[in-house]
N, C-alpha and C positions, 0 to 999 in steps of 0.2 A: 394605724399598721400595729397588724399581726404580731406575737410575741414570737422569738425563735425557740424550739423543742426545747430547749434547755433552758430555756428562762422560765418556765411554767412546770407546775408539779404536774404533768398527765400520765393516767392509766393506760398501759401498755394496746388498748382499743380506739384510744382517742387517737393515734396517730395511722390506724392499721383498716379499720373497716373501709369497705370501698364502697363509693360514692354512691349514691342516691339510685335505684335503679327501676324505678317508674316511667321513665322515659320508652316506649317500646314505638316512636316512630319508622322504626329507617323499615319496619312493614308496615302491610297494614293489615286490618283481624283477619282478611283469607288469609293472605300468607301466609300469617304466624300457626296459619289451622294447616298448612299444605306443610309446612318445617315441621310441625309436631309432627305430623303422621310418617312422615321420613326419620324423624328420631324417635319416634316410637317403634318404629320396626330394627331401627338398631339396635334398639334394646329394648326388646319388647316387655311386657308383663306376658310370662308367663304360667298357666295353669292346668290342672288337672283334666280333661273333660276328652268326651268325644269330638276327638277334630274329622270324623262323617256325619258329623251331621247335617242335616237342610238347612240349619239354618250358620252359615259362614261368623265364625266371633269378626268383628269388625275389628274391635282393638282390644284384645284377647288371643292367644297364640296356644290352642289347644295342643294339651299331651296323655293319650292314652294314660288311665291310672296305672297302671302296672309298670307303664314306661318311666312313669314320673318318680314310681318307688324306686324304680331299679338307679335312678341318675342319684338320686338320696342314697342308699346302700351304697351305690360306686363312691362315690366323696369319702363317705363313710369310712372307706378302705384308703381309701389312698391319703385322708390327714390325721393329724394326732389329733386335732381339737376341733373336731364335725360341731356345725353350728345344731342346737335342737330344733327339732324337724320343723316344730311351728317357724321361727326365724328362717330356714332352708323356704319354706313358703314364702314366706313375705320377701325376704328379697326378689325371688322368683317373679311371684305378682308384681312387681315397684314398678312403675310406667314414667318414664321419664315426665309428662305433658302430664301427670300429677301432681307432682312435687312443686308446690313453687319457688323453692330453694334453688331447686334447679332451670324453672323457667328466670326467674332473676339473675340466674349468673348465665343464662347466653342470650337475655335484653341486654346486658351489661356487655356481652362478647361483642356482640356482632354490634352495639351501637358505640363501642370505639374503635370497629374498622373502617377506614378509608372509605365514605360514601361513593365510590367507582366502584368498590366489591362489593357492598350489601346489594346497589343498584343490579349490577349484573347477578346477583343470586336473586334478585326480586322478580328481575325478569325471568329469571328457571322457575320460577313458583307460581306466575301468572302462566306460561306456558302448564302445568301440572296440575292446575287449577281450572284447564276451559276442559271439558270434554273431546273436541275434535280436534283441537293441537297438541295434547297428552297422549296422544296416541304414536308419533311418532318414536318418543321418547319412553312409552312405556309397552308398548301393543295393544293399550285398551282403551277403549270411547267411555270411559268415564275418568272423574278426576281422580286422581290419587286420593285423596285425601277421606274420597267416598268407597276406596277399595278394604277387603279385608286384610287385617292382617298381616297374612299369610301370604297373600300377592302382594302387599308392598317389600315384607321381608325378599320373595321372588327375584324385584324390580329391581333391588340392591344388588343382589346378587349377580345376576346379569350383567349389570352397569361394572360394577370392581371388575368381570370379565372381558369386556364388547372389544372390538376391534379398537372402535374411533378410541382418540384417548381423552379428548374431554370427558365422555362419558364417567370410564377410567376414575380423572381427578375429581369429577362430581361426588362420584360415590367417595372416594378415600375421606373428601374435606366432609362430608357427609358423617361416615363414621368415624373420626377423631374425633369432632366435637361432643358426639353424642356422649364417646365410650369415655375421654375427658374429663365430662360435667360428670357424668355417674358418678365416675367414683370420686369424683371433690363433693358434691350433692346427697348422696346416696344415704334415708336415715338408717342405713344396717350397714351398709357394708364396710365399714371402716370398723369398725367394731367387729366384725366377723372375724377380720381376718387380723386384728390388732396391728394395726396399724395408731401411733401418737405422736401428734404433732409435735411434740417438743421427745428430744435422744430422751434414754435408761441416764437415771441419775441426775437429770440435767437440775445446771447452777447455774444462772448468767453470773457473765460479768460485768464488773460496777464499770457504769460511763463514764467514756474518758472526758474529766474533765476539763481538758486543754481545748476543745473547740469552742467556736464562737464564728457564729456567721452577723456578717452587714444586712442590716437589716433598713426599710427605703420607707419612708414615708410619702402616701398619695402627694402628686404633682403631675401636672399637663407638661411639665419643665425635666426634661431629662437630668437623672443624676451623672455623672462627673469626677473620675476618678483617675486619680494619675499612682503608677507603679512601675517599678523598675520592669519586670517580668508576667504578665498574664499568663495564664495557665489555664485552656479551655478542655476540661475535662477532669474527672478525680478518680481516675483509672487504674490503671496498672504503668502506662506511661506518662500520664500527668500528675499520681503519687510520688514518682521517684524524680523526677523532673522537680518539684516541689522542692522535696527536703533537701535536694543536693544544693539546689539557689537559695533555697534559705540556709542554707548551715554555710553560703560561703560568702551568705550576708547582703545579699539581694533584698528590696521589698519585691514580695512574691504573695502574689492573688491568685487562686483558683478557685472558678466558676465551674458550676455544672450544673444544670438540666434538673435533673435528678435530684431527690432528698434525702437528709441521713436521717439511720434507726439508727437507736440507741441499743445496745447488747441485750438488754431488758425487754425489745422489741419483737428480738429475733430468739429462733426460726419464726417465722410467720408459718399461719397455717396455709395450705396450697391454696387457695380460693380467695388468702386476701394478701399473699405474693405475688401468686403470679400479677394483681394487677398492681402492686406499688414497686417491684422490683423489676422489670423486664420489660425492653421493647414492645412498643404493643401491646403491653400486659401478658405477652410469651406466647400471642399468635402471631409474630409478623413469619412471612414467607417469601419464597419466592415471586416472583411476576407469571408464573405458571401457577401458581399453586401446591408446586409439588415435593418443596423441601421449608420445612418449619425451621425458623431461624432462631436461637437462643442467645439474648445479646444482654446484658446489663443495663441498667436504665437508671442509676441511683446512686450513692452517693459510694463511693470507693467504686464502681464501675461491674465491672464483669469482675474484677477480686471479688466485690463480695458473696454471687453468687455462683464460682465457679468448685468446683472440690478440689481444690488444692493443691494438686498433682503439678511439680515443681521440676518435670526434665528441661534439662540443658540443652543448648540446640546440636544436635547430634552435626558430630563430623565430615560425616561424608555430603551434610547440608551445606555446614562453613565452606568446603573444600569445592562447593560446586557455585557458593553464593563469594569467594574470591575468585575465581580461577574459571568461570565461562559466563560470570556475569560481571567480572573487572572492577570487581571486589576487594579489594586484600584486609579491608581492616577484619573480613570474620578471617582470617587465618591468623591475626596478629597476636603480641601477646598485652596488648589492648586489650581488647575484646573478652581475650580469658579470664584479664583481674575481673572486668565491669561484672562477667557471669559470679566469677567466686564473690564479688561484691554483693549481689545480693540476693543470692542463696544465703549466705554468713549473716545477712543483716537480717533477714527471716527465718534461720534457724532450719535452711532443708537439709532435712536428715532420711534417711531409708530407718537408719539404725533402733526407732522407735517406735516404726509403724506396724498395728497390728494383721490381719488377714481375716476376713470374715468366710463366711462359706466360700461367695463369690469368687473370690479373688485368691482362696488356695484352691481351688480348685483347678484357677485359670495356671496356676503353676501347681500342681500334681501332675491336670492335664496334661500339659506341655513337657514334664520332665516324664511321662511313661511317653509321648510319643516325639522325645529325643528332640523337641522342640526349644530354640533360643525362648528365656522369662529371666523375668527380673520382677523384685519388690521396685517399687514406683516412690523416692521420697514425698514428701510432701513439706510444706511452708509453714509447723506448727513450734515452731520458737523451742525444735529439738528435743520434744516430751509427744508423750503420745498423746492424741485427740482419736477416738473412734468414736466415729458422729458421722453418721451417713443421712444430715438432714442443712447440711452446710449450701445447700444450692436454694435456699429459702434462708441467707441470712444464720450466722454465725454466733451465734448467742452467747455461748463460753468465751469467745475472743481467742482460741485456740490456734482456728485457722488465722495467719499473720498475713492477712489483706490488705490492700491499700488504707482501709481505713481505720483499720487496727496500726497499722505501722509505718508507714512511710509517711501519711497525713497528720501523725499527732507528731512525728516529730520535725515536720515542719510548722506545724502550729508555735511547736517548742524553741525554734528557728526563729520564729515572727512571721509567719507569712499569716498570710490572713483569707476569708471562705464567706462564698456566697454563693448558696443551692440555694435551685430553683431557677437560674437563667438561662434561658436560651439564646449563644446567639445566632443573629443573625449572618454577619460580615465581621469582613476582617476590614480596617482603616487602612490608608495610606496616602503616602505625603507622595506626590511626583518629585525626580530629580534626577540627574544628569545620567545615573546609569543604570536607568529602573523606574521601582518604585521601591518605597519603603514602609513598610509595615508599622502601623504609630499606633494600632490598639484594636478594638475590639467594636459592636455596639450590637445591645441585644434587647430584651424583654425580661424585665424581672415578675415572677408572678408570687405574692407571699403564701406562708400558712392559714389558715384560716381564724378566726375569734380564738376558737380551742387549744389554738397550733398543731391541729391536723390538716388533713388535705381534703377534705370532704366535704365543706361547704362548699354553695353558688361562688361563682367568680366576684360574686356582689359585695362577698363578706370579706373576698380577696383583696390585698393592696395589689395593681400592676402597676411598675415602674419599668419607663426606658432608660436603660444603663447606658451611657459612656464611659469603657476605659482607654484610657490613652497611658500605651506603655513603650517602652524600649524595645522593646524584646518579645513577638506574641508566640509561643507554644499550639499547636493546636494539637487534643491526645484526646479528641471526640471519637476514638473509636473508628474502626474498618467500616461501616456505613455513615459515621456521619461526619470525619474528617473529609471527606471529597464531596461531599453535598456543600460546607463553609468554605473551603475554596471556589467551585464553583462558582454559589452565591454570592463569594466576594467580589467577582469578576474573571477568575483565572480563567483562563484557555485553552494549557495546554492538554492538548488530546489524550495526553494517561492519567490525567485524574480522574477513577473512578474503576479505572480499565485493570487488567491484572490484579481479579479477584479472586481469593482462594478460601475455601472453604469446610476442607476434611467432613467431604461428605460422609455422611456414617446411616447404617441398616443397620438391622439387628435381631439373634436368635436368642429362645428361649427354654429356660430347661427345667423339667419338677424332679425333686427327688424324693424319696421315701422320708428323710429326717426334713426334720424342719431347717431353716436357710435360715429364717430371724433379716428378710431381706434389707431392712429400714438399717437394722446395727450396722457401726463400723464404717468407712471411709466407702467412700464411692466408687474411687477406685484407688487399687492399691497393687496392684501387680499386670504387666504388660507384656505380651509374646510378641518377640521383635521379629522375631524365622524370618515373615513374609515381607518384611520391609524393603525390601531390593527386588523385585520383581522383573522389572525391565534393567538390570543394570545398571540404570540411570539414575536409581535412588527414589525412584516410586515404585510404592508397592501397599501395603497395609499392614494396621499395628491391629493387636485384638484387646479390647479394655473388659475389663465389666462397668453396666451402664452404670447411673444412678437409679436408687427403689423407691423414688419415694411415690409412692402408688398411681397419680398421674401422669405421671413421666413413663414409667415401666406401662404401663398397661395402655393409653390412650395411643401407643403406636403400633399393637399390634395386630397382625392381619387378620382382619374382619372376616367370618363365615356364617357365622348365624349369630343371633340371637340369642339362644341358646349355647351355644358355645361360647362366646363371650364369656357369659355368667357365669358357667362351669368353671371354667378358666381360671376367670377372675376369684375364683371363691378356693382357689389352692394357694392363694399368692404367700402368702407363708411357707410352700414349701418352694418357692418359684427361685431362680437367676435370670436376670438377661443381662447378656452380652453384646459388644457392640463392634463390629468392623469397618478399621478408620483410614480410605487410602489416603496416601499422600498424592494431593491432585494433580495433572500434572497440565490438567484443559483450567483454563478460566475464563469467569463468566463479568457482571459490569456494573457498578452501581451508578445512578444518574437522578439527578431530583425531579423530584414527583411533579407532575405542572397543578395537582393538583389541590395536595398537600404540603410542596415542598418540603416535604420527609424522602427519608432512601427510598428509591425503587431498585432491586435489587434484581437484577436475571442474568439466573442463571441454571444452569439443568446440568447433571453431572453428566459429563459424556462414557460414550462405549468404553473408551479406553477405561478410566474410574474405575467403571460399574464392575468391571472383568475382574479387576483387583477388588473389587468389595464383596465380589461373590468370592472369589476365591478364598478369601477372609472367612466368609463363613458357614464352608463345606469344612477350615480349619477348625471355627469353633464347634460345629459338630459332634467333630471326630474328639474334641477334647471333652464334651459334654457327654459324649456314650464313653469312655476312657473314662469317667470319674462316675457312674452308675447310673447317670439321670435314667429315668424309667419313658421318659415323654420328648422328647425338642419339639419345636415351632420355629420352623423359618420368616423372619417377616415378608415373605413372598406368598399371596393369595393363592396363584394358585397349589402350590406343596403341601398336599394334606401332612398334618403332624407324623413322627417318626414313633409308634407305640413298640418300647418294647412288650417280648411276650413274657407271663411272669416266672419268675424265677424258680417255682414251684414245674415249671413243666419239661427242663434240661432242656428248651430248646433254644437252641446256636443265632444265634441273629444277625451274626456276623456279614453272612449274606445278602440278605435283604436292608442290611441297614447301607452294603454300598450301592444296590441301588436304588435307594431311597435319598443317596446323594449323585448318583446318574442322575434320575429326575430333576435335582437342583442344578445341578450343569447347564441341562438342558431348555429347562425352565429360564435360565441367565437372569439376571437381575435387571427389574422395569421400572424404567424411572416413574412405573405409578406407583414402583415398593414406599412402605411409610421412612423415607427419608427425611436424616435431622442432621443440625450444621451447630453446634456451639461454638467452633471456631471460625475467625473471618480474618484475611490477612491481603495484604498487597495491593489493596485501590492504592494507594499513593505511595509507591514502593520506592525504594531506591536505586537509582541506578550510575552506571557511569556518565549521564550526558541526557539533558533535557528533552531526547528524539526518544530516552530510552525507560523514562521516568520521572519520579515526577518533585524526590531530592537528592540532594549529593551524599557524599557519605557522613559529612556533618552534621542531616538531617534539613538541611538549608535549602527551602525551598525552591526549584531552580528558577532566575532569573530576577531575582526578588532580596530584598534586603532584611533582614531583622525578624522573618517569617518560618517559622521552623513547623515540622510534622514528628512528632516522637510516639507514636505509639504500635499497634500492628498492621495498619494500611503501608506501613515503610517495609514489609519484610517482603524481600527479592522475589520470597515465592513460598511455597506452602514450606511449614517451621518443619514437618511428619511429626511432631508433637506438638502436646498442649503447648498452646505458645508465650506461658505465664512471662515465663522465666528468659525467655530471648527477648519477648518486648520489655521490660524493664532492663536489660542486658543493652538495649538498642540506645534505650531512654536514658541510661547511665550515661553511656559513652555521649547522647547526643546533648545533655545538661551538662556537663562538665567541660564540654565543648565550650559553650556559649558562657557560660561562669568565667573561663580563660578569657573570650573576647571581648566579656566588658570591662573586667580588671585591665586587661590590656586599654580600652578606652578611657579607663578611669573613674568608673562607675562608679 
């Protein structure tokens, strides 16, 4: 039996190193060769040389020396702390396929994807490796990996602008994977731009002593446990339910498929954090590959990796849910009390929030332009928490997410916990009025012999677990809760439907002054001017983006390898923002036939993309008003806007308006770099089973003893960062469950 993490004195790395990366069997050697030939074209090796040489450069992108020198001189004028000439040349010479760490990360990344996805990619690589079959894709009767680097880059550029969406999607995927992996694994990049894996003046909080995770010995027989309430999921919904029900005196057991990491192990490095903290290691995407989905998959769920923004449900959303959706709960004093209660418990306030460069720019730009904006409150215990690393876990515990607030309170009240338990299904007893939930079954996987997660399964104990309970609360999140219900045999067609995602894309600015983009809260201000563009509560909010490099730089619109590297070197002067529509139109979560995991079918509609574009235009105006000398929208066909030098005395306003008009003409296509960190509505609350999955008490229609309490029950998109709304609904649901159990004499 492997020890629980608190039972052994483990060094930081023991629980966080990624698994062994030696298995590259998802591709053949030839397929890997073609794949790296593509990635080398996204992030090429750039050297001074004669591009017109009679011998084309196979693996180096040659730039005339005078031009190469001008790039360095320009960079030195634009950044306060330029790299040395030697380091500049070294960075531009870097090639992904020469970097062992890059290749290990790529093997690990692709090896972690479903076989169906890598199988499709392998089929494309086979075509590109074949002399005759690659011609329709590239225009060359020559395998892609045998082409000079400049030709490969031109092919990628043509795919990005192709009329056929499949070409654009493939090019975007190649670019995103190459960009994010290079930023995380480059031998020089993070040192040159000043990034550190921990915040300034970092000091980790003491590990909470109150966690004891149940352990099991190996056996072919299932372990059986009895409890009053079993909660599936330790995130924002499950954490609130656990605390409320444990403090009400009931036996509570929280199960989580992820694992706990103590504060001294946080924040993780980007490369390690993506593997350990997120669904599908941070690479979960929609079925068409058009949107990257960030969702927590660790102890504390999304509350461990979110950015701390604690906005209450807007009144116009509450009115919509109460009046149009037939759920008067949301305009009731009871729901207001739940909102206030969860905020009070976490110490939500805006009084101690400090602004970093980009959040202050958002406020200043909105003031100059007459846009409504405000400071965003945070769940930081009414104290200052100037940390931009919380996306990778909060080592200081200053962010009062479930793992350092709700769940420790539940433990103090007697709740018990199991990590590493993936729930297969809910169990039921038949009875006269239908079915009654009696518990759950799942499979537990221990840590390895050292208490970490890197050892092979042969060194880790697995055990089937049966949990019998009087009440089952599914709080597995918007992606997993409908999957668990479907795998449990529930047939309501509403399960998995009505999926909202707050689809975002972004825009970046560069300023003459250093922005230190990784310092301070990821989001500490918001523009609300455009939140109701249709008169029905649908519009967009404007917020700053988390500036961890692999987040901010992975989704930049790729134009060329040279452009990308030169832009990335100005990271210390950069700020990125996003437009976040409250989506009207929805998607679906189903169970993947091949993996049993969530399959997400969602594409931002034209209606919602138009609102997103309005936000990007407004953000461009804000960046212009606050002095950004260069503005880059995440729309590949739109070239960056570059201001005339101040000494020129040129008024750029007319040219800027023409640039905005170009943005509008190009629109906001599906192949923009879309992202999502908010998933809602797949088990929505409704006034009847014909319209939703649960009633206003969170009880699943047609079943007794079965509840859902997480963001999946939202009647529609919240229009704000969903944590507080999720917690308030879960507070309401769990208090109702407590009343019912007490009435039964439990």
